[in-house]
Backbone as JSON, one array per atom type, in Angstrom:
{
  "sequence": "MKIVDMRFDQSLIKRWIGKKFNKYKCDAFEFTNSVTQIVGLYIEDEVYTLTNIQEPVDYFGLNDEISVFKLIESENSHVKSAFKDTEMISTPINEEITSIKVVNELQKMTIDGTPEYEVWFTRAIIFEAGGREISFEKDIVPFSEEIIVRRGYNLIDRLATNESFVEDWDDKYSPEYSREIIKLG",
  "N": [[-273.85, -160.93, -122.94], [-271.56, -159.38, -125.06], [-268.48, -160.45, -126.19], [-265.41, -159.49, -127.44], [-262.38, -160.35, -128.88], [-259.36, -159.21, -129.74], [-256.66, -159.57, -129.36], [-253.07, -159.96, -129.77], [-251.52, -162.97, -130.94], [-250.16, -164.91, -128.52], [-248.53, -167.19, -128.6], [-247.2, -167.01, -131.03], [-245.63, -164.71, -130.59], [-244.01, -165.53, -128.44], [-242.25, -167.23, -129.71], [-240.3, -165.56, -130.72], [-238.45, -164.87, -128.77], [-235.03, -164.83, -128.07], [-234.36, -164.86, -130.71], [-232.95, -163.12, -133.58], [-233.61, -159.77, -134.02], [-233.75, -158.26, -136.83], [-234.48, -155.85, -138.25], [-236.8, -153.08, -138.51], [-239.33, -151.85, -140.71], [-240.75, -148.97, -142.1], [-242.77, -146.07, -142.97], [-240.99, -143.01, -143.39], [-240.34, -140.85, -140.6], [-242.01, -137.85, -140.4], [-243.2, -135.47, -139.07], [-243.9, -136.4, -136.61], [-243.39, -139.21, -134.35], [-244.83, -141.28, -135.44], [-246.41, -143.63, -137.65], [-248.43, -144.48, -140.52], [-250.76, -147.01, -140.71], [-248.98, -149.36, -141.24], [-246.21, -151.41, -140.21], [-243.27, -153.17, -140.9], [-241.86, -156.04, -139.51], [-238.81, -157.61, -139.1], [-237.63, -160.54, -138.31], [-235.18, -162.76, -137.67], [-235.3, -164.99, -140.3], [-237.83, -164.36, -141.01], [-240.78, -162.46, -141.84], [-243.03, -160.06, -140.59], [-246.14, -158.36, -140.48], [-247.27, -155.51, -138.87], [-250.16, -154.05, -138.41], [-252.56, -151.33, -138.49], [-255.47, -150.75, -139.28], [-258.5, -149.33, -140.5], [-261.64, -150.93, -139.97], [-265.0, -152.19, -140.33], [-266.68, -152.34, -137.3], [-268.61, -153.5, -134.55], [-268.8, -151.24, -132.36], [-269.32, -150.98, -129.31], [-272.1, -150.98, -129.66], [-272.36, -149.09, -131.59], [-272.27, -149.11, -134.92], [-269.44, -148.8, -136.63], [-266.45, -147.6, -138.25], [-263.47, -148.59, -137.01], [-259.99, -148.57, -136.12], [-258.14, -151.5, -136.36], [-255.76, -153.27, -134.68], [-253.33, -155.42, -135.8], [-251.27, -158.34, -135.98], [-249.41, -160.26, -138.12], [-247.86, -163.08, -139.74], [-246.0, -162.58, -142.67], [-244.94, -161.41, -145.92], [-242.09, -159.86, -147.44], [-242.88, -158.38, -149.71], [-245.41, -157.48, -149.01], [-245.08, -155.46, -147.27], [-245.75, -152.43, -147.55], [-246.07, -148.95, -148.09], [-248.92, -147.01, -147.08], [-249.34, -144.87, -148.6], [-249.15, -143.46, -151.86], [-246.25, -143.49, -153.98], [-244.34, -143.39, -151.9], [-241.44, -144.08, -150.31], [-240.42, -146.55, -148.14], [-238.49, -146.71, -145.07], [-235.79, -148.57, -143.64], [-234.95, -149.53, -140.39], [-232.18, -150.54, -138.8], [-231.71, -153.12, -136.38], [-230.45, -155.51, -135.47], [-229.98, -157.22, -133.22], [-230.31, -159.61, -130.53], [-233.47, -160.69, -129.39], [-234.37, -160.24, -126.17], [-236.44, -159.99, -124.37], [-240.02, -159.49, -124.35], [-242.66, -157.29, -123.99], [-246.1, -157.35, -123.85], [-248.84, -155.31, -124.12], [-252.02, -155.45, -123.23], [-255.34, -154.26, -123.6], [-258.42, -153.95, -121.91], [-261.62, -153.07, -122.61], [-264.61, -152.21, -121.15], [-268.16, -152.07, -121.25], [-271.02, -150.94, -119.78], [-274.46, -150.78, -120.22], [-277.24, -148.96, -119.52], [-277.12, -150.02, -116.91], [-276.61, -152.71, -117.32], [-274.12, -155.09, -117.92], [-272.69, -155.12, -121.07], [-270.67, -155.26, -123.06], [-267.37, -156.56, -123.58], [-264.3, -155.77, -124.65], [-261.32, -156.84, -125.88], [-258.01, -155.99, -126.79], [-254.74, -155.64, -128.26], [-252.72, -153.11, -127.13], [-250.05, -152.29, -127.25], [-246.73, -153.38, -128.19], [-243.62, -154.2, -126.86], [-240.29, -154.53, -127.48], [-237.3, -155.85, -126.13], [-234.03, -155.54, -126.96], [-230.65, -155.9, -127.33], [-230.16, -154.46, -125.01], [-231.73, -152.19, -125.15], [-235.0, -150.72, -125.73], [-237.73, -151.11, -128.02], [-240.75, -149.85, -129.06], [-244.06, -150.39, -130.28], [-247.03, -148.89, -130.71], [-250.54, -148.79, -130.64], [-252.47, -146.08, -131.62], [-254.5, -144.11, -129.36], [-256.88, -142.98, -130.24], [-259.83, -144.2, -131.49], [-260.43, -144.46, -134.31], [-258.08, -143.8, -135.52], [-255.38, -144.55, -137.65], [-252.78, -144.65, -136.93], [-249.55, -145.77, -135.85], [-247.5, -145.65, -133.15], [-244.09, -145.23, -132.79], [-241.34, -145.93, -130.77], [-238.05, -145.63, -129.35], [-235.75, -146.55, -126.87], [-235.58, -146.47, -123.32], [-237.4, -147.96, -120.58], [-239.95, -147.85, -121.79], [-242.56, -148.59, -121.31], [-243.51, -146.79, -119.53], [-244.06, -144.64, -121.09], [-246.25, -145.05, -122.62], [-249.41, -144.01, -123.85], [-252.13, -143.01, -121.76], [-255.54, -144.08, -121.53], [-257.67, -142.43, -120.82], [-259.51, -140.9, -122.2], [-261.28, -142.69, -123.28], [-263.22, -143.15, -121.34], [-264.68, -140.88, -121.3], [-267.19, -138.53, -122.48], [-269.51, -140.08, -123.18], [-272.98, -140.93, -123.62], [-275.43, -140.67, -120.94], [-276.53, -143.22, -120.43], [-274.48, -145.02, -120.86], [-271.81, -146.69, -119.29], [-268.58, -146.67, -119.21], [-265.42, -148.43, -118.8], [-261.92, -149.06, -118.45], [-259.04, -151.17, -118.48], [-255.64, -152.38, -118.15], [-253.41, -155.05, -119.01], [-250.17, -156.3, -118.52], [-248.07, -158.38, -120.16], [-245.22, -160.18, -119.75], [-242.79, -161.6, -121.64], [-240.13, -163.86, -121.84]],
  "CA": [[-272.74, -160.0, -123.07], [-270.76, -159.59, -126.25], [-267.04, -160.42, -125.93], [-264.61, -159.37, -128.66], [-260.97, -160.55, -128.51], [-258.47, -158.86, -130.85], [-255.28, -159.56, -128.86], [-252.09, -160.68, -130.54], [-251.29, -164.37, -130.63], [-249.01, -165.02, -127.6], [-247.63, -168.29, -129.03], [-246.4, -166.44, -132.12], [-244.68, -163.77, -130.02], [-243.07, -166.3, -127.62], [-241.23, -167.84, -130.59], [-239.3, -164.59, -131.05], [-237.43, -164.72, -127.72], [-233.76, -165.45, -128.42], [-234.1, -164.68, -132.13], [-232.36, -161.86, -133.96], [-234.48, -158.76, -134.57], [-232.9, -157.63, -137.84], [-234.84, -154.46, -138.52], [-238.22, -152.79, -138.79], [-239.48, -151.03, -141.9], [-241.98, -148.16, -142.05], [-242.62, -144.76, -143.58], [-240.12, -142.07, -142.67], [-241.01, -139.95, -139.67], [-241.99, -136.47, -140.92], [-243.42, -134.51, -138.03], [-244.07, -137.12, -135.35], [-242.8, -140.55, -134.36], [-245.87, -142.26, -135.77], [-246.57, -144.03, -139.05], [-249.8, -144.81, -140.84], [-251.23, -148.33, -141.11], [-248.16, -150.57, -141.33], [-244.78, -151.52, -139.92], [-242.76, -154.5, -141.14], [-240.9, -156.54, -138.52], [-237.94, -158.63, -139.72], [-237.08, -161.32, -137.2], [-234.43, -163.84, -138.31], [-235.63, -165.1, -141.73], [-239.28, -164.18, -141.14], [-241.31, -161.07, -141.95], [-244.34, -159.89, -139.99], [-246.7, -157.05, -140.61], [-248.0, -154.94, -137.75], [-251.03, -153.09, -139.1], [-253.6, -150.65, -137.74], [-256.29, -150.34, -140.41], [-259.92, -149.24, -140.2], [-262.57, -151.98, -140.38], [-266.27, -152.04, -139.67], [-266.74, -153.06, -136.04], [-269.64, -153.13, -133.61], [-268.07, -150.55, -131.31], [-270.22, -150.74, -128.21], [-273.45, -150.72, -130.16], [-272.31, -148.13, -132.68], [-271.6, -149.7, -136.05], [-268.55, -147.76, -137.08], [-265.13, -148.04, -138.68], [-262.38, -148.31, -136.08], [-258.73, -149.19, -136.52], [-257.89, -152.78, -135.7], [-254.31, -153.53, -134.58], [-253.11, -156.84, -136.1], [-249.91, -158.84, -136.17], [-249.47, -161.51, -138.86], [-246.69, -163.47, -140.51], [-246.24, -162.02, -143.98], [-243.82, -161.45, -146.86], [-241.55, -158.54, -147.65], [-243.67, -157.67, -150.73], [-246.62, -156.94, -148.41], [-244.73, -154.31, -146.42], [-245.82, -151.29, -148.46], [-246.67, -147.73, -147.52], [-250.33, -146.74, -147.4], [-249.34, -143.7, -149.45], [-248.51, -143.64, -153.17], [-244.95, -142.87, -154.22], [-243.64, -143.19, -150.65], [-240.44, -145.12, -150.07], [-240.29, -146.85, -146.72], [-237.12, -146.82, -144.61], [-235.49, -149.67, -142.74], [-234.15, -149.16, -139.24], [-231.51, -151.77, -138.36], [-231.6, -153.43, -134.94], [-229.41, -156.53, -135.46], [-229.75, -157.67, -131.86], [-231.16, -160.7, -130.05], [-234.63, -160.29, -128.59], [-234.23, -160.87, -124.83], [-237.77, -160.05, -123.76], [-241.08, -158.75, -125.02], [-243.83, -156.95, -123.19], [-247.34, -157.14, -124.62], [-249.79, -154.55, -123.32], [-253.38, -155.66, -123.69], [-256.34, -153.39, -122.97], [-259.79, -154.42, -121.81], [-262.59, -151.99, -122.51], [-265.93, -152.76, -120.79], [-269.27, -151.12, -121.37], [-272.32, -151.25, -119.18], [-275.48, -149.94, -120.82], [-278.43, -148.95, -118.65], [-276.92, -150.86, -115.74], [-276.36, -154.1, -117.68], [-272.86, -155.3, -118.66], [-273.02, -155.49, -122.44], [-269.5, -155.51, -123.9], [-265.98, -156.66, -123.15], [-263.48, -155.76, -125.86], [-259.87, -157.01, -125.62], [-257.12, -155.8, -127.92], [-253.38, -155.31, -127.89], [-252.43, -151.68, -127.22], [-248.64, -152.06, -127.62], [-245.77, -154.43, -128.04], [-242.34, -153.59, -126.57], [-239.2, -155.45, -127.6], [-236.0, -155.53, -125.57], [-232.99, -156.11, -127.79], [-229.4, -155.16, -127.19], [-230.21, -153.58, -123.83], [-232.64, -151.07, -125.4], [-236.37, -151.11, -126.05], [-238.42, -150.58, -129.2], [-242.17, -150.07, -128.86], [-245.02, -150.12, -131.35], [-248.24, -148.65, -129.93], [-251.75, -148.39, -131.34], [-252.98, -144.75, -131.17], [-255.68, -144.29, -128.52], [-258.09, -142.56, -130.95], [-260.34, -145.46, -132.07], [-260.42, -144.54, -135.77], [-256.75, -143.41, -136.02], [-254.58, -145.66, -138.18], [-251.38, -144.39, -136.59], [-248.77, -146.63, -134.99], [-246.46, -144.82, -132.56], [-242.84, -146.0, -132.67], [-240.38, -145.29, -129.86], [-236.86, -146.39, -129.0], [-235.16, -146.03, -125.63], [-235.61, -147.25, -122.09], [-238.61, -147.84, -119.8], [-240.98, -147.35, -122.7], [-243.87, -148.87, -120.74], [-243.92, -145.56, -118.84], [-244.34, -143.6, -122.1], [-247.5, -145.35, -123.32], [-250.52, -143.07, -123.56], [-253.27, -143.56, -120.99], [-256.74, -144.03, -122.37], [-258.75, -141.79, -120.07], [-260.52, -140.37, -123.14], [-262.29, -143.73, -123.51], [-264.31, -143.1, -120.36], [-265.31, -139.55, -121.36], [-268.07, -138.12, -123.59], [-270.54, -141.05, -123.54], [-274.29, -140.58, -123.1], [-275.63, -141.1, -119.56], [-276.88, -144.64, -120.31], [-273.26, -145.81, -121.03], [-270.83, -146.64, -118.21], [-267.38, -147.31, -119.72], [-264.24, -148.54, -117.98], [-260.86, -149.78, -119.13], [-257.88, -151.59, -117.7], [-254.59, -152.95, -118.98], [-252.56, -156.09, -118.45], [-248.86, -156.33, -119.14], [-247.56, -159.75, -120.21], [-243.79, -160.16, -120.06], [-242.3, -162.87, -122.21], [-238.67, -163.92, -121.85]],
  "C": [[-271.94, -160.38, -124.29], [-269.28, -159.43, -125.87], [-266.3, -160.43, -127.24], [-263.14, -159.47, -128.23], [-260.09, -160.33, -129.72], [-257.02, -158.8, -130.41], [-254.36, -160.32, -129.8], [-251.92, -162.08, -130.05], [-250.01, -164.51, -129.79], [-248.02, -166.1, -128.05], [-246.72, -167.83, -130.16], [-245.28, -165.58, -131.52], [-243.61, -164.5, -129.18], [-241.94, -166.88, -128.45], [-240.09, -166.86, -130.88], [-238.19, -164.43, -130.0], [-236.17, -165.52, -128.12], [-233.43, -165.33, -129.9], [-233.56, -163.27, -132.4], [-233.43, -160.95, -134.58], [-233.61, -157.96, -135.54], [-233.2, -156.17, -138.03], [-236.35, -154.32, -138.46], [-238.26, -151.82, -139.96], [-240.8, -150.28, -141.85], [-241.75, -146.88, -142.86], [-241.66, -143.93, -142.75], [-240.94, -141.22, -141.73], [-240.89, -138.53, -140.24], [-242.08, -135.46, -139.78], [-243.6, -135.12, -136.63], [-243.37, -138.47, -135.44], [-243.88, -141.62, -134.58], [-245.9, -142.49, -137.29], [-248.0, -144.48, -139.26], [-249.91, -146.24, -141.35], [-250.28, -149.5, -140.99], [-246.72, -150.37, -140.91], [-244.4, -152.96, -140.22], [-241.75, -154.85, -140.1], [-240.14, -157.67, -139.16], [-237.19, -159.33, -138.61], [-236.5, -162.61, -137.77], [-234.8, -163.87, -139.8], [-237.11, -164.85, -142.0], [-239.64, -162.71, -141.19], [-242.72, -161.09, -141.37], [-244.83, -158.51, -140.29], [-247.52, -156.72, -139.35], [-248.86, -153.86, -138.38], [-252.07, -152.51, -138.12], [-254.51, -149.98, -138.76], [-257.75, -150.34, -140.02], [-260.74, -150.4, -140.8], [-263.9, -151.7, -139.71], [-266.33, -152.93, -138.43], [-267.94, -152.58, -135.26], [-268.93, -152.55, -132.4], [-269.03, -150.09, -130.25], [-271.59, -150.28, -128.65], [-273.5, -149.69, -131.27], [-271.58, -148.8, -133.83], [-270.77, -148.64, -136.74], [-267.25, -148.37, -137.57], [-264.14, -147.6, -137.59], [-261.13, -149.02, -136.58], [-258.48, -150.43, -135.67], [-256.39, -153.08, -135.8], [-254.1, -155.04, -134.77], [-251.63, -157.13, -136.28], [-249.99, -160.18, -136.89], [-248.14, -161.8, -139.51], [-247.0, -163.1, -141.96], [-245.04, -162.23, -144.89], [-243.35, -160.01, -147.06], [-242.37, -157.73, -148.66], [-244.96, -157.05, -150.18], [-246.37, -155.73, -147.5], [-244.59, -153.1, -147.34], [-246.52, -150.12, -147.76], [-248.14, -147.63, -147.93], [-250.45, -145.6, -148.39], [-248.63, -144.01, -150.8], [-247.16, -142.91, -153.2], [-244.2, -142.54, -152.92], [-242.7, -144.38, -150.43], [-240.29, -145.31, -148.58], [-238.79, -146.93, -146.35], [-236.99, -148.0, -143.69], [-234.61, -149.14, -141.61], [-233.52, -150.43, -138.7], [-231.49, -151.9, -136.83], [-230.44, -154.41, -134.74], [-228.99, -156.95, -134.04], [-230.72, -158.82, -131.52], [-232.29, -160.15, -129.22], [-234.52, -161.0, -127.25], [-235.55, -160.91, -124.06], [-238.75, -159.21, -124.59], [-242.18, -158.5, -124.03], [-245.0, -156.7, -124.14], [-248.31, -156.45, -123.7], [-251.17, -154.73, -123.96], [-254.31, -154.74, -122.91], [-257.71, -154.06, -123.01], [-260.71, -153.22, -121.63], [-263.96, -152.65, -122.23], [-266.97, -151.65, -120.9], [-270.52, -151.69, -120.71], [-273.32, -150.27, -119.74], [-276.75, -150.08, -120.02], [-278.33, -149.93, -117.5], [-276.61, -152.33, -116.03], [-275.03, -154.22, -118.38], [-273.14, -155.84, -120.05], [-271.81, -155.9, -123.3], [-268.23, -155.67, -123.1], [-265.17, -156.76, -124.44], [-262.01, -155.78, -125.44], [-259.13, -156.69, -126.91], [-255.73, -155.47, -127.4], [-253.15, -153.82, -128.16], [-251.0, -151.44, -127.71], [-247.85, -153.36, -127.46], [-244.39, -153.77, -127.9], [-241.27, -154.69, -126.61], [-238.02, -154.96, -126.79], [-234.94, -156.28, -126.37], [-231.75, -155.27, -127.65], [-229.39, -154.18, -126.06], [-231.08, -152.37, -123.98], [-234.02, -151.61, -125.71], [-236.83, -150.43, -127.34], [-239.9, -150.86, -128.99], [-242.97, -149.67, -130.08], [-246.39, -150.06, -130.66], [-249.38, -148.19, -130.83], [-252.21, -147.04, -130.76], [-254.26, -144.96, -130.37], [-256.98, -143.79, -129.2], [-258.62, -143.78, -131.74], [-260.25, -145.57, -133.59], [-259.05, -144.18, -136.37], [-255.99, -144.64, -136.49], [-253.1, -145.5, -137.89], [-250.82, -145.47, -135.65], [-247.62, -145.77, -134.47], [-245.23, -145.7, -132.32], [-241.89, -145.22, -131.74], [-239.19, -146.22, -129.66], [-236.29, -145.74, -127.73], [-235.24, -146.99, -124.49], [-236.93, -146.99, -121.34], [-239.79, -147.32, -120.62], [-242.41, -147.65, -122.21], [-244.42, -147.61, -120.07], [-244.32, -144.45, -119.83], [-245.62, -143.89, -122.86], [-248.59, -144.36, -122.89], [-251.55, -143.78, -122.67], [-254.5, -143.42, -121.89], [-257.92, -143.46, -121.6], [-259.86, -141.23, -120.98], [-261.6, -141.4, -123.43], [-263.48, -143.59, -122.56], [-265.06, -141.77, -120.38], [-266.25, -139.45, -122.55], [-269.05, -139.2, -124.06], [-271.89, -140.51, -123.0], [-274.46, -141.2, -121.7], [-275.9, -142.6, -119.42], [-275.67, -145.55, -120.41], [-272.35, -145.6, -119.82], [-269.57, -147.38, -118.66], [-266.3, -147.44, -118.64], [-263.18, -149.29, -118.79], [-259.76, -150.13, -118.13], [-256.87, -152.21, -118.65], [-253.9, -154.06, -118.23], [-251.26, -156.06, -119.22], [-248.35, -157.77, -119.02], [-246.11, -159.66, -120.6], [-243.36, -161.55, -120.5], [-240.78, -162.82, -122.27], [-238.01, -163.49, -120.59]]
}
């Protein structure tokens, strides 16, 4: 069985509890509350990039380009729009991070009755700061490079389900998915 693990590093995220979430930076919202490829997270004196960019991946036996959600420590100069001549906007938070929820998804594939794949990845990260929540969610369409951004309360209830993952496969494929929610802080 092939196991792929693309989850965010929990030890990195745990370090953020109690730190000040200064702002996030992304393209301006035009028609939806999603942005393409990148969001910059500014936590205390550190900068992180949250990206969702297409890469070649063995996607359950189909070699294809899918978007891979990544979180890495970075520099401000790397937080750039995927589009030419697009100025990004900063949204101030200026609050202490009191908790973080990480939503990981497990996609399993059985082919002709044999378990063949387990693919883990982070679907969303939800910050609680100043009594409100901010979420960054990977779009459920595998090749979409969109990151959905929300602010408010009980954002875990607003995450998209991924029922489309279990639909439209040939008869020899038996897909299933589940999610785990890890609360830090």
